[in-house]
All heavy atoms as a GROMACS GRO file, in nm:
protein
  519
    1MET      N    1   4.716   8.821   5.564
    1MET     CA    2   4.804   8.790   5.451
    1MET      C    3   4.818   8.915   5.368
    1MET      O    4   4.719   8.985   5.341
    1MET     CB    5   4.747   8.685   5.366
    1MET     CG    6   4.841   8.611   5.276
    1MET     SD    7   4.763   8.466   5.206
    1MET     CE    8   4.837   8.468   5.047
    2PRO      N    9   4.935   8.951   5.321
    2PRO     CA   10   4.956   9.074   5.237
    2PRO      C   11   4.902   9.062   5.099
    2PRO      O   12   4.871   8.944   5.047
    2PRO     CB   13   5.108   9.092   5.231
    2PRO     CG   14   5.163   8.950   5.248
    2PRO     CD   15   5.069   8.886   5.342
    3LYS      N   16   4.877   9.176   5.036
    3LYS     CA   17   4.830   9.178   4.900
    3LYS      C   18   4.931   9.108   4.805
    3LYS      O   19   5.055   9.116   4.832
    3LYS     CB   20   4.811   9.323   4.853
    3LYS     CG   21   4.689   9.395   4.914
    3LYS     CD   22   4.678   9.527   4.858
    3LYS     CE   23   4.574   9.610   4.914
    3LYS     NZ   24   4.561   9.735   4.855
    4LEU      N   25   4.884   9.055   4.697
    4LEU     CA   26   4.960   8.995   4.595
    4LEU      C   27   5.003   9.103   4.496
    4LEU      O   28   4.910   9.183   4.452
    4LEU     CB   29   4.887   8.884   4.516
    4LEU     CG   30   4.860   8.760   4.597
    4LEU    CD1   31   4.771   8.665   4.510
    4LEU    CD2   32   4.986   8.686   4.640
    5LYS      N   33   5.130   9.120   4.470
    5LYS     CA   34   5.174   9.220   4.376
    5LYS      C   35   5.194   9.164   4.235
    5LYS      O   36   5.241   9.048   4.218
    5LYS     CB   37   5.308   9.278   4.426
    5LYS     CG   38   5.284   9.367   4.544
    5LYS     CD   39   5.406   9.459   4.570
    5LYS     CE   40   5.379   9.557   4.677
    5LYS     NZ   41   5.488   9.644   4.700
    6THR      N   42   5.165   9.246   4.142
    6THR     CA   43   5.184   9.209   3.993
    6THR      C   44   5.336   9.232   3.963
    6THR      O   45   5.396   9.328   3.997
    6THR     CB   46   5.097   9.305   3.912
    6THR    OG1   47   4.963   9.286   3.941
    6THR    CG2   48   5.126   9.271   3.761
    7HIS      N   49   5.387   9.133   3.892
    7HIS     CA   50   5.527   9.146   3.836
    7HIS      C   51   5.522   9.237   3.725
    7HIS      O   52   5.463   9.211   3.620
    7HIS     CB   53   5.570   9.001   3.792
    7HIS     CG   54   5.717   8.999   3.758
    7HIS    ND1   55   5.773   9.063   3.653
    7HIS    CD2   56   5.818   8.934   3.821
    7HIS    CE1   57   5.899   9.035   3.641
    7HIS    NE2   58   5.930   8.963   3.750
    8ARG      N   59   5.575   9.357   3.746
    8ARG     CA   60   5.561   9.470   3.642
    8ARG      C   61   5.629   9.437   3.512
    8ARG      O   62   5.577   9.472   3.401
    8ARG     CB   63   5.614   9.596   3.694
    8ARG     CG   64   5.543   9.651   3.820
    8ARG     CD   65   5.389   9.649   3.808
    8ARG     NE   66   5.342   9.737   3.705
    8ARG     CZ   67   5.224   9.741   3.646
    8ARG    NH1   68   5.136   9.654   3.683
    8ARG    NH2   69   5.191   9.824   3.557
    9GLY      N   70   5.742   9.361   3.513
    9GLY     CA   71   5.805   9.325   3.387
    9GLY      C   72   5.717   9.232   3.305
    9GLY      O   73   5.710   9.245   3.185
   10ALA      N   74   5.647   9.140   3.372
   10ALA     CA   75   5.558   9.043   3.303
   10ALA      C   76   5.440   9.116   3.252
   10ALA      O   77   5.389   9.087   3.147
   10ALA     CB   78   5.522   8.924   3.393
   11ALA      N   79   5.389   9.215   3.328
   11ALA     CA   80   5.270   9.280   3.291
   11ALA      C   81   5.292   9.362   3.162
   11ALA      O   82   5.196   9.381   3.086
   11ALA     CB   83   5.227   9.381   3.404
   12LYS      N   84   5.411   9.410   3.136
   12LYS     CA   85   5.438   9.484   3.017
   12LYS      C   86   5.459   9.389   2.898
   12LYS      O   87   5.451   9.436   2.778
   12LYS     CB   88   5.572   9.561   3.037
   12LYS     CG   89   5.551   9.676   3.136
   12LYS     CD   90   5.684   9.736   3.172
   12LYS     CE   91   5.661   9.836   3.291
   12LYS     NZ   92   5.792   9.882   3.343
   13ARG      N   93   5.484   9.259   2.917
   13ARG     CA   94   5.512   9.167   2.811
   13ARG      C   95   5.393   9.078   2.775
   13ARG      O   96   5.390   9.032   2.658
   13ARG     CB   97   5.630   9.080   2.850
   13ARG     CG   98   5.764   9.157   2.849
   13ARG     CD   99   5.875   9.076   2.915
   13ARG     NE  100   6.000   9.139   2.892
   13ARG     CZ  101   6.053   9.242   2.961
   13ARG    NH1  102   5.974   9.294   3.054
   13ARG    NH2  103   6.164   9.286   2.940
   14PHE      N  104   5.304   9.053   2.863
   14PHE     CA  105   5.191   8.963   2.841
   14PHE      C  106   5.059   9.025   2.852
   14PHE      O  107   5.037   9.112   2.941
   14PHE     CB  108   5.205   8.840   2.933
   14PHE     CG  109   5.334   8.764   2.921
   14PHE    CD1  110   5.433   8.788   3.025
   14PHE    CD2  111   5.366   8.682   2.819
   14PHE    CE1  112   5.546   8.717   3.016
   14PHE    CE2  113   5.484   8.612   2.813
   14PHE     CZ  114   5.581   8.633   2.913
   15LYS      N  115   4.963   8.988   2.766
   15LYS     CA  116   4.826   9.035   2.780
   15LYS      C  117   4.741   8.912   2.783
   15LYS      O  118   4.761   8.810   2.716
   15LYS     CB  119   4.786   9.119   2.656
   15LYS     CG  120   4.866   9.242   2.638
   15LYS     CD  121   4.824   9.355   2.734
   15LYS     CE  122   4.914   9.475   2.716
   15LYS     NZ  123   5.014   9.486   2.820
   16LYS      N  124   4.632   8.917   2.861
   16LYS     CA  125   4.544   8.802   2.874
   16LYS      C  126   4.428   8.818   2.766
   16LYS      O  127   4.383   8.924   2.746
   16LYS     CB  128   4.476   8.807   3.010
   16LYS     CG  129   4.423   8.677   3.059
   16LYS     CD  130   4.379   8.678   3.201
   16LYS     CE  131   4.348   8.541   3.258
   16LYS     NZ  132   4.310   8.549   3.400
   17THR      N  133   4.399   8.698   2.704
   17THR     CA  134   4.292   8.699   2.603
   17THR      C  135   4.155   8.671   2.670
   17THR      O  136   4.152   8.643   2.788
   17THR     CB  137   4.321   8.589   2.497
   17THR    OG1  138   4.322   8.466   2.562
   17THR    CG2  139   4.454   8.612   2.424
   18ALA      N  140   4.055   8.677   2.591
   18ALA     CA  141   3.922   8.656   2.647
   18ALA      C  142   3.899   8.507   2.696
   18ALA      O  143   3.829   8.490   2.787
   18ALA     CB  144   3.819   8.685   2.547
   19SER      N  145   3.974   8.418   2.635
   19SER     CA  146   3.965   8.279   2.678
   19SER      C  147   4.053   8.242   2.795
   19SER      O  148   4.055   8.129   2.840
   19SER     CB  149   3.998   8.196   2.556
   19SER     OG  150   4.127   8.207   2.518
   20GLY      N  151   4.134   8.341   2.844
   20GLY     CA  152   4.215   8.321   2.957
   20GLY      C  153   4.361   8.278   2.927
   20GLY      O  154   4.434   8.253   3.019
   21LYS      N  155   4.392   8.270   2.799
   21LYS     CA  156   4.526   8.237   2.761
   21LYS      C  157   4.610   8.366   2.756
   21LYS      O  158   4.556   8.478   2.770
   21LYS     CB  159   4.533   8.169   2.625
   21LYS     CG  160   4.462   8.038   2.621
   21LYS     CD  161   4.468   7.979   2.489
   21LYS     CE  162   4.408   7.843   2.475
   21LYS     NZ  163   4.407   7.783   2.342
   22PHE      N  164   4.743   8.353   2.742
   22PHE     CA  165   4.827   8.475   2.741
   22PHE      C  166   4.894   8.494   2.606
   22PHE      O  167   4.946   8.401   2.545
   22PHE     CB  168   4.938   8.461   2.844
   22PHE     CG  169   4.881   8.477   2.990
   22PHE    CD1  170   4.844   8.364   3.060
   22PHE    CD2  171   4.862   8.603   3.036
   22PHE    CE1  172   4.790   8.377   3.187
   22PHE    CE2  173   4.809   8.613   3.164
   22PHE     CZ  174   4.776   8.511   3.241
   23LYS      N  175   4.887   8.618   2.550
   23LYS     CA  176   4.946   8.657   2.432
   23LYS      C  177   5.082   8.715   2.463
   23LYS      O  178   5.104   8.780   2.550
   23LYS     CB  179   4.853   8.760   2.367
   23LYS     CG  180   4.873   8.788   2.223
   23LYS     CD  181   4.749   8.863   2.166
   23LYS     CE  182   4.746   9.001   2.210
   23LYS     NZ  183   4.656   9.094   2.131
   24ARG      N  184   5.174   8.693   2.363
   24ARG     CA  185   5.313   8.748   2.376
   24ARG      C  186   5.370   8.796   2.246
   24ARG      O  187   5.312   8.753   2.142
   24ARG     CB  188   5.403   8.642   2.435
   24ARG     CG  189   5.419   8.522   2.344
   24ARG     CD  190   5.526   8.423   2.378
   24ARG     NE  191   5.531   8.312   2.289
   24ARG     CZ  192   5.598   8.311   2.174
   24ARG    NH1  193   5.665   8.426   2.133
   24ARG    NH2  194   5.607   8.208   2.100
   25ASN      N  195   5.467   8.876   2.250
   25ASN     CA  196   5.533   8.919   2.131
   25ASN      C  197   5.650   8.824   2.106
   25ASN      O  198   5.701   8.760   2.194
   25ASN     CB  199   5.586   9.061   2.140
   25ASN     CG  200   5.476   9.159   2.128
   25ASN    OD1  201   5.373   9.135   2.050
   25ASN    ND2  202   5.486   9.272   2.197
   26LYS      N  203   5.690   8.815   1.977
   26LYS     CA  204   5.799   8.727   1.944
   26LYS      C  205   5.942   8.791   1.966
   26LYS      O  206   5.958   8.915   1.964
   26LYS     CB  207   5.788   8.680   1.801
   26LYS     CG  208   5.659   8.599   1.787
   26LYS     CD  209   5.648   8.536   1.648
   26LYS     CE  210   5.522   8.453   1.640
   26LYS     NZ  211   5.488   8.421   1.502
   27ALA      N  212   6.040   8.713   1.984
   27ALA     CA  213   6.177   8.754   2.012
   27ALA      C  214   6.256   8.771   1.881
   27ALA      O  215   6.202   8.739   1.775
   27ALA     CB  216   6.248   8.658   2.109
   28PHE      N  217   6.379   8.813   1.886
   28PHE     CA  218   6.474   8.822   1.774
   28PHE      C  219   6.437   8.932   1.673
   28PHE      O  220   6.462   8.913   1.556
   28PHE     CB  221   6.490   8.687   1.702
   28PHE     CG  222   6.521   8.572   1.793
   28PHE    CD1  223   6.422   8.472   1.821
   28PHE    CD2  224   6.648   8.570   1.852
   28PHE    CE1  225   6.458   8.371   1.907
   28PHE    CE2  226   6.682   8.460   1.938
   28PHE     CZ  227   6.579   8.363   1.963
   29THR      N  228   6.370   9.037   1.717
   29THR     CA  229   6.325   9.143   1.625
   29THR      C  230   6.403   9.272   1.630
   29THR      O  231   6.371   9.363   1.557
   29THR     CB  232   6.177   9.177   1.656
   29THR    OG1  233   6.169   9.227   1.796
   29THR    CG2  234   6.088   9.057   1.645
   30SER      N  235   6.499   9.286   1.726
   30SER     CA  236   6.552   9.414   1.744
   30SER      C  237   6.676   9.452   1.670
   30SER      O  238   6.699   9.570   1.632
   30SER     CB  239   6.573   9.438   1.898
   30SER     OG  240   6.655   9.340   1.948
   31HIS      N  241   6.770   9.358   1.652
   31HIS     CA  242   6.889   9.389   1.582
   31HIS      C  243   6.940   9.271   1.502
   31HIS      O  244   6.890   9.165   1.508
   31HIS     CB  245   6.998   9.444   1.675
   31HIS     CG  246   7.035   9.345   1.779
   31HIS    ND1  247   7.144   9.263   1.768
   31HIS    CD2  248   6.978   9.309   1.900
   31HIS    CE1  249   7.153   9.189   1.877
   31HIS    NE2  250   7.051   9.209   1.951
   32ILE      N  251   7.048   9.299   1.422
   32ILE     CA  252   7.103   9.199   1.334
   32ILE      C  253   6.991   9.144   1.234
   32ILE      O  254   6.968   9.024   1.222
   32ILE     CB  255   7.168   9.077   1.406
   32ILE    CG1  256   7.264   9.126   1.516
   32ILE    CG2  257   7.260   8.994   1.299
   32ILE    CD1  258   7.326   9.014   1.595
   33LEU      N  259   6.925   9.242   1.172
   33LEU     CA  260   6.807   9.209   1.088
   33LEU      C  261   6.851   9.182   0.938
   33LEU      O  262   6.775   9.138   0.863
   33LEU     CB  263   6.699   9.318   1.091
   33LEU     CG  264   6.641   9.337   1.234
   33LEU    CD1  265   6.556   9.465   1.244
   33LEU    CD2  266   6.568   9.222   1.280
   34THR      N  267   6.977   9.226   0.904
   34THR     CA  268   7.014   9.215   0.766
   34THR      C  269   7.027   9.075   0.713
   34THR      O  270   6.997   9.041   0.602
   34THR     CB  271   7.151   9.286   0.743
   34THR    OG1  272   7.244   9.233   0.836
   34THR    CG2  273   7.138   9.432   0.760
   35LYS      N  274   7.060   8.977   0.798
   35LYS     CA  275   7.077   8.840   0.756
   35LYS      C  276   6.945   8.760   0.767
   35LYS      O  277   6.943   8.641   0.732
   35LYS     CB  278   7.187   8.774   0.843
   35LYS     CG  279   7.155   8.759   0.991
   35LYS     CD  280   7.266   8.680   1.059
   35LYS     CE  281   7.393   8.766   1.088
   35LYS     NZ  282   7.482   8.701   1.183
   36LYS      N  283   6.837   8.824   0.827
   36LYS     CA  284   6.711   8.754   0.836
   36LYS      C  285   6.627   8.784   0.712
   36LYS      O  286   6.621   8.896   0.671
   36LYS     CB  287   6.640   8.799   0.962
   36LYS     CG  288   6.718   8.757   1.088
   36LYS     CD  289   6.664   8.814   1.216
   36LYS     CE  290   6.750   8.782   1.331
   36LYS     NZ  291   6.735   8.866   1.442
   37SER      N  292   6.557   8.683   0.659
   37SER     CA  293   6.482   8.706   0.543
   37SER      C  294   6.360   8.784   0.574
   37SER      O  295   6.309   8.791   0.684
   37SER     CB  296   6.439   8.561   0.488
   37SER     OG  297   6.341   8.509   0.576
   38PRO      N  298   6.304   8.857   0.472
   38PRO     CA  299   6.181   8.937   0.482
   38PRO      C  300   6.069   8.858   0.535
   38PRO      O  301   5.993   8.906   0.616
   38PRO     CB  302   6.161   8.989   0.347
   38PRO     CG  303   6.290   8.988   0.276
   38PRO     CD  304   6.356   8.870   0.331
   39LYS      N  305   6.051   8.733   0.492
   39LYS     CA  306   5.946   8.647   0.543
   39LYS      C  307   5.955   8.620   0.694
   39LYS      O  308   5.855   8.628   0.767
   39LYS     CB  309   5.945   8.516   0.462
   39LYS     CG  310   5.828   8.420   0.506
   39LYS     CD  311   5.844   8.294   0.428
   39LYS     CE  312   5.734   8.192   0.466
   39LYS     NZ  313   5.751   8.065   0.393
   40ARG      N  314   6.077   8.597   0.735
   40ARG     CA  315   6.107   8.567   0.876
   40ARG      C  316   6.076   8.692   0.965
   40ARG      O  317   6.009   8.682   1.063
   40ARG     CB  318   6.248   8.518   0.889
   40ARG     CG  319   6.285   8.476   1.033
   40ARG     CD  320   6.429   8.427   1.023
   40ARG     NE  321   6.489   8.408   1.154
   40ARG     CZ  322   6.617   8.397   1.174
   40ARG    NH1  323   6.706   8.400   1.073
   40ARG    NH2  324   6.664   8.382   1.299
   41LYS      N  325   6.114   8.811   0.910
   41LYS     CA  326   6.097   8.934   0.991
   41LYS      C  327   5.944   8.970   0.993
   41LYS      O  328   5.897   9.014   1.095
   41LYS     CB  329   6.167   9.049   0.924
   41LYS     CG  330   6.322   9.035   0.941
   41LYS     CD  331   6.398   9.155   0.901
   41LYS     CE  332   6.423   9.160   0.749
   41LYS     NZ  333   6.510   9.267   0.708
   42ARG      N  334   5.879   8.937   0.882
   42ARG     CA  335   5.728   8.961   0.876
   42ARG      C  336   5.656   8.869   0.976
   42ARG      O  337   5.559   8.912   1.044
   42ARG     CB  338   5.681   8.936   0.734
   42ARG     CG  339   5.541   8.979   0.707
   42ARG     CD  340   5.510   8.980   0.561
   42ARG     NE  341   5.529   8.853   0.491
   42ARG     CZ  342   5.618   8.831   0.398
   42ARG    NH1  343   5.713   8.925   0.361
   42ARG    NH2  344   5.630   8.713   0.341
   43ASN      N  345   5.699   8.752   0.988
   43ASN     CA  346   5.635   8.662   1.085
   43ASN      C  347   5.665   8.695   1.227
   43ASN      O  348   5.588   8.658   1.318
   43ASN     CB  349   5.682   8.513   1.056
   43ASN     CG  350   5.623   8.457   0.938
   43ASN    OD1  351   5.511   8.500   0.892
   43ASN    ND2  352   5.691   8.357   0.871
   44PHE      N  353   5.773   8.767   1.258
   44PHE     CA  354   5.799   8.815   1.397
   44PHE      C  355   5.699   8.915   1.437
   44PHE      O  356   5.672   8.935   1.554
   44PHE     CB  357   5.943   8.879   1.403
   44PHE     CG  358   6.058   8.779   1.398
   44PHE    CD1  359   6.176   8.816   1.333
   44PHE    CD2  360   6.045   8.658   1.454
   44PHE    CE1  361   6.285   8.725   1.330
   44PHE    CE2  362   6.150   8.569   1.453
   44PHE     CZ  363   6.272   8.604   1.390
   45ARG      N  364   5.640   8.994   1.341
   45ARG     CA  365   5.538   9.098   1.377
   45ARG      C  366   5.415   9.042   1.438
   45ARG      O  367   5.357   9.111   1.519
   45ARG     CB  368   5.512   9.178   1.251
   45ARG     CG  369   5.606   9.281   1.213
   45ARG     CD  370   5.551   9.368   1.099
   45ARG     NE  371   5.635   9.358   0.982
   45ARG     CZ  372   5.598   9.358   0.859
   45ARG    NH1  373   5.470   9.370   0.832
   45ARG    NH2  374   5.686   9.345   0.757
   46SER      N  375   5.374   8.926   1.397
   46SER     CA  376   5.253   8.866   1.451
   46SER      C  377   5.282   8.818   1.596
   46SER      O  378   5.388   8.779   1.625
   46SER     CB  379   5.197   8.749   1.365
   46SER     OG  380   5.299   8.650   1.364
   47SER      N  381   5.178   8.827   1.682
   47SER     CA  382   5.193   8.780   1.818
   47SER      C  383   5.178   8.631   1.831
   47SER      O  384   5.115   8.571   1.743
   47SER     CB  385   5.095   8.853   1.908
   47SER     OG  386   4.964   8.828   1.873
   48GLY      N  387   5.240   8.570   1.935
   48GLY     CA  388   5.225   8.434   1.958
   48GLY      C  389   5.154   8.414   2.091
   48GLY      O  390   5.119   8.504   2.156
   49MET      N  391   5.132   8.286   2.118
   49MET     CA  392   5.075   8.252   2.248
   49MET      C  393   5.176   8.191   2.343
   49MET      O  394   5.270   8.124   2.292
   49MET     CB  395   4.957   8.149   2.228
   49MET     CG  396   4.848   8.204   2.133
   49MET     SD  397   4.773   8.361   2.185
   49MET     CE  398   4.670   8.297   2.315
   50VAL      N  399   5.156   8.204   2.471
   50VAL     CA  400   5.247   8.146   2.570
   50VAL      C  401   5.223   7.995   2.567
   50VAL      O  402   5.108   7.949   2.559
   50VAL     CB  403   5.222   8.212   2.709
   50VAL    CG1  404   5.294   8.131   2.811
   50VAL    CG2  405   5.264   8.350   2.707
   51ALA      N  406   5.331   7.920   2.575
   51ALA     CA  407   5.315   7.776   2.580
   51ALA      C  408   5.244   7.729   2.702
   51ALA      O  409   5.248   7.794   2.811
   51ALA     CB  410   5.458   7.710   2.577
   52HIS      N  411   5.173   7.616   2.692
   52HIS     CA  412   5.096   7.558   2.799
   52HIS      C  413   5.177   7.532   2.923
   52HIS      O  414   5.135   7.561   3.035
   52HIS     CB  415   5.028   7.433   2.755
   52HIS     CG  416   4.944   7.374   2.856
   52HIS    ND1  417   4.826   7.429   2.895
   52HIS    CD2  418   4.959   7.263   2.933
   52HIS    CE1  419   4.766   7.359   2.992
   52HIS    NE2  420   4.847   7.255   3.017
   53ALA      N  421   5.302   7.496   2.908
   53ALA     CA  422   5.397   7.461   3.015
   53ALA      C  423   5.428   7.582   3.095
   53ALA      O  424   5.461   7.576   3.216
   53ALA     CB  425   5.520   7.393   2.970
   54ASP      N  426   5.425   7.708   3.039
   54ASP     CA  427   5.467   7.830   3.106
   54ASP      C  428   5.350   7.907   3.162
   54ASP      O  429   5.370   8.003   3.227
   54ASP     CB  430   5.550   7.916   2.998
   54ASP     CG  431   5.668   7.850   2.948
   54ASP    OD1  432   5.732   7.780   3.027
   54ASP    OD2  433   5.701   7.873   2.830
   55GLU      N  434   5.229   7.865   3.127
   55GLU     CA  435   5.107   7.943   3.166
   55GLU      C  436   5.094   7.955   3.316
   55GLU      O  437   5.059   8.059   3.371
   55GLU     CB  438   4.981   7.882   3.104
   55GLU     CG  439   4.947   7.940   2.974
   55GLU     CD  440   4.819   7.897   2.918
   55GLU    OE1  441   4.728   7.874   3.000
   55GLU    OE2  442   4.803   7.892   2.795
   56ALA      N  443   5.126   7.852   3.391
   56ALA     CA  444   5.109   7.855   3.535
   56ALA      C  445   5.208   7.961   3.593
   56ALA      O  446   5.166   8.032   3.685
   56ALA     CB  447   5.140   7.721   3.599
   57ALA      N  448   5.326   7.969   3.547
   57ALA     CA  449   5.425   8.067   3.599
   57ALA      C  450   5.378   8.208   3.568
   57ALA      O  451   5.393   8.293   3.649
   57ALA     CB  452   5.562   8.035   3.535
   58ILE      N  453   5.331   8.229   3.451
   58ILE     CA  454   5.278   8.362   3.410
   58ILE      C  455   5.157   8.398   3.494
   58ILE      O  456   5.142   8.516   3.539
   58ILE     CB  457   5.240   8.368   3.265
   58ILE    CG1  458   5.364   8.320   3.178
   58ILE    CG2  459   5.194   8.505   3.222
   58ILE    CD1  460   5.444   8.417   3.114
   59ARG      N  461   5.062   8.306   3.517
   59ARG     CA  462   4.947   8.337   3.600
   59ARG      C  463   4.990   8.375   3.740
   59ARG      O  464   4.926   8.456   3.800
   59ARG     CB  465   4.859   8.213   3.593
   59ARG     CG  466   4.716   8.240   3.635
   59ARG     CD  467   4.616   8.123   3.611
   59ARG     NE  468   4.587   8.122   3.466
   59ARG     CZ  469   4.619   8.013   3.390
   59ARG    NH1  470   4.672   7.914   3.437
   59ARG    NH2  471   4.578   8.016   3.261
   60LYS      N  472   5.089   8.313   3.794
   60LYS     CA  473   5.140   8.342   3.926
   60LYS      C  474   5.200   8.484   3.934
   60LYS      O  475   5.183   8.552   4.036
   60LYS     CB  476   5.246   8.241   3.964
   60LYS     CG  477   5.273   8.230   4.109
   60LYS     CD  478   5.363   8.116   4.132
   60LYS     CE  479   5.397   8.104   4.287
   60LYS     NZ  480   5.497   7.989   4.314
   61MET      N  481   5.270   8.523   3.823
   61MET     CA  482   5.326   8.659   3.817
   61MET      C  483   5.216   8.770   3.800
   61MET      O  484   5.241   8.883   3.838
   61MET     CB  485   5.430   8.668   3.708
   61MET     CG  486   5.556   8.597   3.735
   61MET     SD  487   5.683   8.633   3.614
   61MET     CE  488   5.653   8.511   3.488
   62LEU      N  489   5.111   8.734   3.738
   62LEU     CA  490   5.002   8.827   3.708
   62LEU      C  491   4.871   8.790   3.779
   62LEU      O  492   4.775   8.753   3.712
   62LEU     CB  493   4.973   8.833   3.558
   62LEU     CG  494   5.106   8.869   3.473
   62LEU    CD1  495   5.075   8.851   3.325
   62LEU    CD2  496   5.153   9.006   3.499
   63PRO      N  497   4.870   8.797   3.914
   63PRO     CA  498   4.748   8.756   3.988
   63PRO      C  499   4.631   8.844   3.965
   63PRO      O  500   4.512   8.800   3.978
   63PRO     CB  501   4.796   8.755   4.130
   63PRO     CG  502   4.899   8.861   4.136
   63PRO     CD  503   4.966   8.850   4.002
   64ASN      N  504   4.647   8.974   3.937
   64ASN     CA  505   4.530   9.068   3.929
   64ASN      C  506   4.491   9.101   3.788
   64ASN      O  507   4.415   9.190   3.769
   64ASN     CB  508   4.575   9.193   4.007
   64ASN     CG  509   4.619   9.167   4.142
   64ASN    OD1  510   4.556   9.087   4.205
   64ASN    ND2  511   4.726   9.228   4.188
   65ILE      N  512   4.546   9.024   3.687
   65ILE     CA  513   4.512   9.059   3.550
   65ILE      C  514   4.425   8.946   3.493
   65ILE      O  515   4.430   8.838   3.532
   65ILE     CB  516   4.640   9.077   3.466
   65ILE    CG1  517   4.705   9.205   3.513
   65ILE    CG2  518   4.610   9.087   3.320
   65ILE    CD1  519   4.844   9.229   3.453
   0.00000   0.00000   0.00000
């Protein structure tokens, strides 16, 4: 059986925590920022966690991490 390859796009976007969950950055941060409130933009800076429903797919894309 061949080696499992890491999905490089996913590897750049997700980091595994010590408890085995996946950390992610938030979307909607790159442009059209004038209409977004400062509070909303500030909350985008903090990282979020991957939803439980998506964890299996991410784990499959990142077998060696």
